[in-house]
PLY file of the C-alpha trace (Angstrom):
ply
format ascii 1.0
element vertex 511
property float x
property float y
property float z
element edge 510
property int vertex1
property int vertex2
end_header
26.92 -7.12 -25.12
23.62 -5.92 -24.75
22.54 -3.71 -21.47
20.78 -5.74 -18.98
17.62 -4.66 -16.99
15.91 -6.73 -14.25
12.65 -5.76 -12.75
10.02 -7.14 -10.62
6.57 -6.88 -9.34
6.24 -8.42 -5.59
4.89 -11.93 -5.23
1.12 -11.47 -4.68
0.05 -13.44 -1.36
-2.36 -16.00 -2.33
-4.81 -15.61 0.88
-7.16 -14.28 -1.78
-7.93 -14.02 -5.43
-6.18 -11.05 -7.58
-7.55 -7.49 -7.78
-7.50 -4.61 -9.62
-4.59 -3.60 -7.23
-2.24 -6.64 -8.29
-2.92 -5.89 -11.59
-1.91 -2.30 -11.61
1.57 -3.34 -10.23
2.09 -5.97 -12.91
0.81 -3.65 -15.78
3.35 -1.05 -14.80
6.13 -3.53 -14.08
5.37 -4.98 -17.97
5.04 -1.32 -19.26
8.89 -0.58 -17.77
9.82 -4.30 -18.99
8.47 -3.53 -22.47
9.78 -0.17 -22.89
13.45 -1.53 -22.20
12.85 -4.46 -24.39
11.76 -1.76 -27.31
15.14 0.19 -26.17
17.52 -2.68 -27.18
17.84 -4.43 -23.74
18.28 -7.83 -22.54
15.18 -8.00 -19.85
14.67 -10.33 -17.06
11.11 -9.85 -15.39
9.99 -11.55 -12.92
6.43 -12.04 -11.08
4.97 -15.10 -8.68
3.39 -15.82 -6.08
4.04 -15.50 -2.04
2.68 -19.09 -0.53
3.62 -19.71 2.82
3.01 -18.12 6.12
0.36 -18.64 9.06
-2.68 -16.15 7.15
-2.37 -18.75 4.26
-2.38 -21.43 6.01
-5.27 -20.37 8.00
-7.16 -19.46 4.87
-6.74 -23.11 3.73
-7.94 -24.23 6.60
-10.75 -22.35 6.43
-11.77 -23.66 2.85
-11.41 -27.31 4.19
-8.33 -27.90 2.52
-4.76 -28.37 2.47
-2.19 -25.57 2.32
-0.68 -26.98 -0.67
-4.13 -27.73 -2.61
-4.97 -24.06 -1.65
-1.68 -22.44 -3.19
-2.17 -24.02 -6.18
-5.44 -23.20 -7.09
-4.94 -19.35 -6.01
-1.40 -18.99 -7.91
-3.36 -20.44 -10.77
-5.60 -17.72 -10.56
-2.57 -15.12 -10.52
-0.83 -16.76 -13.38
-3.88 -16.71 -15.57
-4.41 -12.97 -14.27
-0.98 -12.21 -16.05
-1.97 -13.56 -19.02
-5.25 -12.28 -19.39
-3.56 -8.64 -18.94
-0.76 -9.10 -21.50
2.07 -9.51 -18.78
5.05 -10.04 -20.45
6.86 -11.61 -17.58
10.14 -14.01 -18.07
9.51 -16.33 -15.08
6.50 -16.73 -12.76
8.07 -18.27 -9.38
6.70 -19.59 -6.49
7.79 -20.06 -3.42
6.75 -23.87 -2.92
9.13 -24.71 -5.62
12.13 -26.68 -4.53
14.64 -23.97 -6.19
13.32 -21.59 -3.74
13.81 -23.58 -0.90
17.07 -24.01 -1.95
17.98 -20.39 -1.94
16.28 -19.69 1.07
18.24 -22.35 3.12
21.45 -20.62 1.59
20.91 -17.42 2.52
20.07 -18.50 6.01
23.27 -20.63 6.20
25.40 -17.59 4.82
23.60 -15.22 7.59
24.53 -17.75 10.38
28.32 -17.90 9.22
28.53 -14.41 9.03
27.03 -13.97 12.48
23.97 -12.29 11.81
21.55 -14.53 13.52
21.31 -15.68 16.92
18.31 -18.03 19.03
16.44 -16.15 21.51
12.71 -15.82 22.68
10.01 -13.26 20.43
7.36 -12.06 23.00
5.39 -8.91 21.23
2.78 -8.16 18.86
2.28 -9.83 15.95
-0.55 -9.31 13.06
-1.63 -11.97 11.34
-3.25 -10.28 8.20
0.14 -8.44 7.86
2.48 -10.98 8.91
4.80 -8.51 10.45
5.51 -7.44 14.42
4.88 -4.24 15.70
6.32 -2.52 18.65
3.92 -0.84 21.38
4.56 2.54 20.10
3.51 1.69 16.50
-0.07 0.28 17.70
-3.05 1.93 17.72
-6.62 1.59 19.72
-9.56 0.46 17.73
-13.17 2.28 18.14
-13.68 -0.75 20.61
-10.50 -0.15 22.61
-8.65 -3.06 21.04
-4.98 -2.74 20.24
-4.28 -2.64 16.17
-1.39 -2.63 13.75
-0.94 0.70 11.44
-2.87 -0.94 8.74
-5.55 -1.64 11.16
-5.23 -5.46 11.57
-5.56 -6.97 14.96
-2.59 -8.18 16.99
-1.90 -10.63 19.52
0.78 -11.34 21.98
2.73 -14.01 20.78
5.78 -15.43 22.85
7.85 -18.31 21.23
11.45 -19.41 20.46
12.93 -17.35 17.58
15.86 -16.98 15.48
16.72 -13.19 15.49
18.19 -11.20 12.42
20.80 -8.70 14.15
18.91 -5.34 12.42
19.97 -3.60 15.18
23.43 -3.32 13.80
22.18 -2.34 10.39
20.65 1.28 11.48
23.72 3.60 10.65
24.96 0.83 7.97
21.27 1.58 6.20
21.49 5.20 6.80
24.77 5.53 5.17
23.53 3.50 2.29
20.60 5.65 1.56
22.62 8.72 1.56
25.19 7.12 -0.47
22.23 5.92 -3.31
19.53 8.43 -3.15
17.74 6.75 -5.61
17.16 3.85 -3.80
13.63 4.59 -2.72
11.17 6.49 -4.98
9.02 8.28 -4.77
10.82 11.21 -2.65
7.64 10.65 0.11
8.30 6.64 0.24
12.03 7.78 1.02
10.98 10.02 3.69
9.31 7.70 5.51
11.96 5.01 5.91
14.38 7.33 6.71
12.26 8.25 9.65
11.61 4.76 10.46
15.39 4.10 10.37
16.34 6.98 12.23
14.03 6.17 14.83
15.94 3.02 15.63
16.31 -0.53 14.61
15.41 -3.52 16.79
16.68 -7.18 16.06
13.85 -8.73 14.19
12.04 -12.26 14.64
12.83 -14.58 11.96
11.36 -17.74 12.62
8.16 -19.36 14.06
7.49 -22.71 15.68
3.90 -22.33 15.94
2.86 -23.48 12.73
4.44 -25.62 10.17
3.47 -24.09 7.02
6.70 -22.35 5.57
10.45 -23.15 4.39
11.99 -25.25 7.52
15.12 -23.51 9.16
18.62 -25.79 7.90
19.75 -27.37 11.03
16.63 -27.00 13.09
13.20 -28.60 12.01
10.96 -26.99 14.95
11.23 -23.63 12.98
10.15 -22.42 9.64
11.41 -19.15 8.29
9.42 -15.59 8.89
7.26 -15.28 6.17
8.96 -11.98 4.81
12.82 -13.53 4.86
11.63 -16.35 2.47
9.36 -14.08 0.49
11.81 -11.38 -0.49
14.49 -13.93 -1.38
12.78 -15.07 -4.39
14.29 -11.75 -6.53
17.41 -14.31 -5.84
15.93 -17.27 -6.49
14.87 -16.48 -9.92
18.38 -14.88 -10.88
19.69 -17.94 -10.07
20.83 -17.98 -6.46
22.70 -19.73 -5.08
24.45 -20.38 -8.36
26.32 -17.62 -9.02
27.98 -18.68 -12.20
24.63 -18.99 -13.56
23.65 -16.93 -16.85
20.16 -15.65 -14.56
22.81 -14.37 -11.90
24.50 -11.63 -14.27
21.33 -9.80 -13.94
21.40 -9.36 -10.06
21.04 -6.73 -8.99
17.86 -6.12 -9.58
17.40 -2.72 -11.61
13.99 -2.07 -9.80
11.55 -3.31 -7.37
7.73 -2.64 -8.15
5.72 -2.87 -4.88
2.35 -1.22 -3.24
3.37 1.33 -0.60
2.57 -1.20 2.54
5.44 -3.06 1.85
8.33 -0.72 1.41
9.81 -1.10 4.81
10.36 -4.79 4.18
12.07 -4.21 0.43
13.80 -0.83 1.63
15.03 -1.87 5.19
14.78 -5.63 5.60
15.78 -6.98 2.31
18.94 -4.50 1.87
20.07 -5.48 5.62
19.28 -9.02 4.98
21.73 -9.29 1.36
24.45 -6.52 2.64
24.79 -9.41 5.78
25.57 -11.94 3.38
27.41 -10.67 1.18
25.06 -10.49 -1.91
24.64 -6.51 -3.44
21.19 -5.02 -2.82
18.98 -3.74 -5.58
19.25 -0.81 -7.44
15.77 0.73 -6.73
12.36 0.13 -4.51
9.22 2.07 -5.79
6.34 2.04 -3.90
3.10 3.04 -5.87
0.03 4.05 -3.95
-3.60 2.18 -3.53
-6.75 2.12 -5.52
-9.93 3.33 -4.32
-13.14 2.39 -6.14
-15.90 5.02 -6.44
-14.34 6.83 -3.51
-14.32 3.55 -1.04
-11.87 1.05 0.24
-11.98 -1.98 -1.67
-12.87 -4.41 0.73
-15.06 -8.46 0.40
-17.76 -6.27 2.73
-18.74 -3.94 0.57
-18.45 -5.93 -2.60
-16.76 -3.60 -4.78
-13.67 -5.44 -5.17
-12.63 -5.00 -9.17
-11.44 -8.34 -11.02
-9.59 -6.96 -13.79
-10.06 -10.14 -15.70
-13.99 -9.11 -16.16
-12.81 -5.91 -16.34
-10.77 -6.18 -19.67
-13.79 -8.68 -20.75
-16.41 -5.81 -20.84
-13.76 -2.62 -21.56
-10.84 -4.63 -23.65
-7.57 -5.17 -21.92
-5.53 -2.50 -23.90
-7.98 0.36 -22.69
-8.09 -1.00 -18.88
-3.93 -0.52 -18.94
-4.14 2.68 -20.32
-6.50 3.96 -17.84
-5.02 2.59 -14.81
-1.52 4.26 -15.90
-2.80 7.62 -16.93
-5.71 8.44 -14.26
-3.17 9.24 -11.32
0.37 10.01 -11.51
2.35 6.53 -10.63
3.23 6.68 -6.90
-0.01 8.24 -5.74
-2.98 6.91 -4.91
-6.21 6.83 -7.13
-9.60 6.57 -7.31
-11.32 4.00 -9.91
-14.03 5.05 -11.57
-16.31 3.51 -14.08
-17.55 6.61 -15.87
-13.49 7.82 -15.69
-12.43 5.16 -17.34
-15.31 5.05 -20.11
-14.28 9.05 -20.60
-10.55 7.88 -20.70
-11.25 5.25 -23.66
-13.98 7.34 -25.73
-11.78 10.63 -25.41
-8.26 9.73 -25.25
-7.87 6.76 -27.19
-11.25 6.52 -29.64
-11.24 10.51 -30.24
-7.76 11.59 -30.09
-5.46 8.58 -31.03
-8.02 6.33 -33.18
-9.42 8.82 -34.88
-6.33 10.45 -36.32
-4.98 7.41 -37.29
-8.72 6.36 -39.23
-8.82 9.88 -41.00
-5.29 9.63 -42.03
-5.27 5.74 -43.21
-8.36 6.48 -44.86
-7.28 9.33 -46.91
-4.59 7.48 -48.14
-6.71 4.36 -48.77
-9.04 6.77 -50.98
-6.72 9.57 -52.32
-3.24 7.83 -52.76
-4.63 4.36 -54.07
-3.94 2.62 -50.81
-0.34 3.43 -50.97
2.24 4.81 -48.62
2.49 8.27 -50.15
6.17 10.32 -50.69
7.03 13.63 -49.05
8.13 16.26 -50.63
9.38 19.98 -50.05
8.64 19.53 -45.95
7.39 23.11 -44.69
7.88 24.34 -41.22
4.62 22.93 -40.07
5.34 19.69 -40.92
9.01 19.64 -39.81
7.47 20.92 -36.46
5.17 17.74 -36.13
7.69 15.21 -36.88
10.39 16.28 -34.91
8.03 16.74 -32.28
7.47 12.93 -32.79
10.69 11.96 -33.33
11.53 13.32 -30.25
9.85 11.16 -28.37
11.91 8.34 -27.34
15.31 10.28 -25.87
12.00 11.92 -24.17
10.24 9.25 -22.49
13.76 7.49 -21.86
14.06 10.30 -18.79
10.29 9.41 -18.08
10.54 5.88 -17.52
13.83 5.36 -15.97
12.11 7.41 -13.31
9.23 5.23 -13.33
7.25 8.30 -13.81
4.94 6.55 -16.25
1.77 9.25 -16.38
4.62 12.03 -17.55
5.42 9.50 -20.15
1.87 9.32 -21.72
1.61 12.98 -21.38
4.31 13.67 -23.76
3.10 10.91 -26.08
-0.47 13.15 -25.72
1.07 15.99 -26.64
2.14 15.04 -29.73
-0.93 13.18 -30.41
-2.97 16.53 -29.93
-0.33 18.53 -32.22
-0.95 15.75 -35.03
-4.88 16.75 -34.38
-4.31 20.25 -34.34
-2.24 19.70 -37.68
-4.64 17.72 -39.67
-7.43 20.30 -39.16
-5.08 23.20 -40.05
-3.20 21.29 -43.20
-7.52 19.85 -44.47
-5.51 17.25 -46.90
-9.13 16.60 -47.62
-9.27 20.21 -49.42
-5.41 19.84 -50.91
-6.49 17.15 -52.85
-8.42 19.54 -55.43
-6.00 22.20 -54.77
-2.72 20.64 -54.60
-2.22 16.70 -54.33
1.46 16.67 -53.99
0.83 18.93 -51.15
-1.52 16.19 -49.70
0.42 13.60 -50.16
3.34 15.18 -48.35
0.99 16.32 -45.30
-0.26 12.35 -45.04
2.83 11.27 -45.04
4.19 13.22 -42.12
0.80 12.08 -40.34
1.93 8.55 -41.05
5.50 8.73 -40.18
4.20 10.47 -36.91
1.59 7.47 -36.39
4.51 5.25 -36.57
6.45 7.08 -33.90
3.55 7.62 -31.86
2.39 3.73 -32.00
5.92 2.39 -31.60
6.51 4.01 -28.27
2.96 3.13 -27.03
3.44 -0.23 -27.56
4.62 -1.09 -24.34
1.17 0.58 -22.65
-1.11 -1.25 -25.52
0.64 -4.06 -27.27
-1.68 -5.38 -29.00
-3.77 -2.25 -29.99
-0.34 -0.69 -31.05
0.47 -3.95 -32.95
-2.98 -3.63 -35.09
-2.22 0.27 -35.60
1.76 -0.51 -36.81
0.13 -3.26 -39.35
-2.08 -0.53 -40.82
1.02 1.82 -41.09
2.62 -0.64 -42.84
5.36 -1.37 -40.48
7.25 -4.67 -40.84
7.53 -6.50 -37.32
11.63 -6.23 -37.71
11.26 -2.35 -38.02
8.97 -2.29 -34.54
11.66 -0.73 -31.75
13.06 2.49 -31.16
16.41 2.02 -32.77
14.41 1.60 -36.25
12.38 4.56 -36.28
15.82 6.14 -37.95
14.59 3.62 -40.88
12.67 5.82 -43.35
9.87 3.25 -44.79
9.65 3.18 -48.73
7.11 5.03 -50.35
4.65 3.78 -52.62
4.23 0.15 -50.79
0.12 -0.86 -50.75
-1.22 -0.73 -46.93
-3.66 -3.09 -45.25
-7.08 -1.58 -45.52
-7.72 1.03 -42.33
-9.91 -0.32 -39.20
-10.51 1.40 -35.89
-8.49 0.49 -32.95
-10.21 1.76 -30.60
-14.24 1.74 -31.32
-16.24 3.97 -28.71
-17.53 2.31 -26.08
-21.39 2.64 -25.92
-23.21 1.70 -22.56
-25.56 -1.16 -23.29
-29.18 -0.46 -22.25
-30.52 -2.13 -19.49
0 1
1 2
2 3
3 4
4 5
5 6
6 7
7 8
8 9
9 10
10 11
11 12
12 13
13 14
14 15
15 16
16 17
17 18
18 19
19 20
20 21
21 22
22 23
23 24
24 25
25 26
26 27
27 28
28 29
29 30
30 31
31 32
32 33
33 34
34 35
35 36
36 37
37 38
38 39
39 40
40 41
41 42
42 43
43 44
44 45
45 46
46 47
47 48
48 49
49 50
50 51
51 52
52 53
53 54
54 55
55 56
56 57
57 58
58 59
59 60
60 61
61 62
62 63
63 64
64 65
65 66
66 67
67 68
68 69
69 70
70 71
71 72
72 73
73 74
74 75
75 76
76 77
77 78
78 79
79 80
80 81
81 82
82 83
83 84
84 85
85 86
86 87
87 88
88 89
89 90
90 91
91 92
92 93
93 94
94 95
95 96
96 97
97 98
98 99
99 100
100 101
101 102
102 103
103 104
104 105
105 106
106 107
107 108
108 109
109 110
110 111
111 112
112 113
113 114
114 115
115 116
116 117
117 118
118 119
119 120
120 121
121 122
122 123
123 124
124 125
125 126
126 127
127 128
128 129
129 130
130 131
131 132
132 133
133 134
134 135
135 136
136 137
137 138
138 139
139 140
140 141
141 142
142 143
143 144
144 145
145 146
146 147
147 148
148 149
149 150
150 151
151 152
152 153
153 154
154 155
155 156
156 157
157 158
158 159
159 160
160 161
161 162
162 163
163 164
164 165
165 166
166 167
167 168
168 169
169 170
170 171
171 172
172 173
173 174
174 175
175 176
176 177
177 178
178 179
179 180
180 181
181 182
182 183
183 184
184 185
185 186
186 187
187 188
188 189
189 190
190 191
191 192
192 193
193 194
194 195
195 196
196 197
197 198
198 199
199 200
200 201
201 202
202 203
203 204
204 205
205 206
206 207
207 208
208 209
209 210
210 211
211 212
212 213
213 214
214 215
215 216
216 217
217 218
218 219
219 220
220 221
221 222
222 223
223 224
224 225
225 226
226 227
227 228
228 229
229 230
230 231
231 232
232 233
233 234
234 235
235 236
236 237
237 238
238 239
239 240
240 241
241 242
242 243
243 244
244 245
245 246
246 247
247 248
248 249
249 250
250 251
251 252
252 253
253 254
254 255
255 256
256 257
257 258
258 259
259 260
260 261
261 262
262 263
263 264
264 265
265 266
266 267
267 268
268 269
269 270
270 271
271 272
272 273
273 274
274 275
275 276
276 277
277 278
278 279
279 280
280 281
281 282
282 283
283 284
284 285
285 286
286 287
287 288
288 289
289 290
290 291
291 292
292 293
293 294
294 295
295 296
296 297
297 298
298 299
299 300
300 301
301 302
302 303
303 304
304 305
305 306
306 307
307 308
308 309
309 310
310 311
311 312
312 313
313 314
314 315
315 316
316 317
317 318
318 319
319 320
320 321
321 322
322 323
323 324
324 325
325 326
326 327
327 328
328 329
329 330
330 331
331 332
332 333
333 334
334 335
335 336
336 337
337 338
338 339
339 340
340 341
341 342
342 343
343 344
344 345
345 346
346 347
347 348
348 349
349 350
350 351
351 352
352 353
353 354
354 355
355 356
356 357
357 358
358 359
359 360
360 361
361 362
362 363
363 364
364 365
365 366
366 367
367 368
368 369
369 370
370 371
371 372
372 373
373 374
374 375
375 376
376 377
377 378
378 379
379 380
380 381
381 382
382 383
383 384
384 385
385 386
386 387
387 388
388 389
389 390
390 391
391 392
392 393
393 394
394 395
395 396
396 397
397 398
398 399
399 400
400 401
401 402
402 403
403 404
404 405
405 406
406 407
407 408
408 409
409 410
410 411
411 412
412 413
413 414
414 415
415 416
416 417
417 418
418 419
419 420
420 421
421 422
422 423
423 424
424 425
425 426
426 427
427 428
428 429
429 430
430 431
431 432
432 433
433 434
434 435
435 436
436 437
437 438
438 439
439 440
440 441
441 442
442 443
443 444
444 445
445 446
446 447
447 448
448 449
449 450
450 451
451 452
452 453
453 454
454 455
455 456
456 457
457 458
458 459
459 460
460 461
461 462
462 463
463 464
464 465
465 466
466 467
467 468
468 469
469 470
470 471
471 472
472 473
473 474
474 475
475 476
476 477
477 478
478 479
479 480
480 481
481 482
482 483
483 484
484 485
485 486
486 487
487 488
488 489
489 490
490 491
491 492
492 493
493 494
494 495
495 496
496 497
497 498
498 499
499 500
500 501
501 502
502 503
503 504
504 505
505 506
506 507
507 508
508 509
509 510
């Protein structure tokens, strides 16, 4: 039986249209899912939309729409974004689906049965924008003297009947869980934040509301709807088949990694494992909280007009260059700044020059000097073996990097080989060898084609469409495009397609 791998994005909140931050999370998760498929795993990759809560109800009301009509429209925009960015998700979950209501209700019933929920009154500070409750000690004072959430969101004093989850009882159990599972929260900076939060003491968590109706009804008490985060987090087990723990999907649980933005790590790394363990369900194996993007040094905001539409960006620069740039520009886990100039520089220097030109030069020489047929290598030298060995070592090197979600390090390793191949072709000068030693020229070109095959294979998760075109030009059959197939030597003497540029340079249009 093949090994399984379950990866998720957060479900995106539908109070506004998707932006580049959403695309970034989805692309990162997509790379990891594609890599695992390439490496022989049976993968389940989930994304979707979070459609309940007071903030969504307000956004719908502001547009004069019923909540369901509003979420139908915005959820479709997130689905379209995933398709446009070539996200290979296996399921797209919506929290307004019947299967999700059933999963939430069963999770609630198990928490009640296990004695972890009680009825009381909630009184405290609530931020509608964050859909989160905050303690007095967490609040900050705004410029006008008003109290704000740590995120800067306005807070209001709320008093209403509420069901509570006994989170306070889980403080020591969570700390023990983190100690026994040191890789549960990544990167280390996020782990330290969570440990500090939990060590400072946990209060019981309000998990229902009565002041609005747009949510999953609490079983047995129609006056209450579930707190949006209890509802939202449950999506990960809903899609895995819960509460049918005999389903094929349930074999994927627990999830291998939840990829989330750093602002929601607390919900995923504190509340979620506590809910699950309280219900007798295994927690996920890892929560990875990545950083935020600014735009040209400024925070993204509607008022500044600098919110970037990822689909429009892909229309201008191409899907794969955008995917590559977002994962190459900053270490995954850190904050990053989006700049159009940096995007164009990466596209032209690294994609068009380093990789595209290497492939074009090699394939054009094969077309011109080898009759368009894959040449045969003979008498490999130390220089030849140095490049080939570096290329063929990539899958094992990347396996470690990507298991740690170090996507930037993986690209660094690939580019080391691309730079080495460019140095090799210049040093070997096959265009000179064609006159002095045609057999040696053929060997050099074959070493280049074999190295490009490995490079294009392992880059498929990052740039799937572009690397498919490159593998087409290298004459690699469809069934030999995974890591295991790199052990299969391709026959010489096979005609290759006519070469064409995979990454043309981007030239700004004159205005």
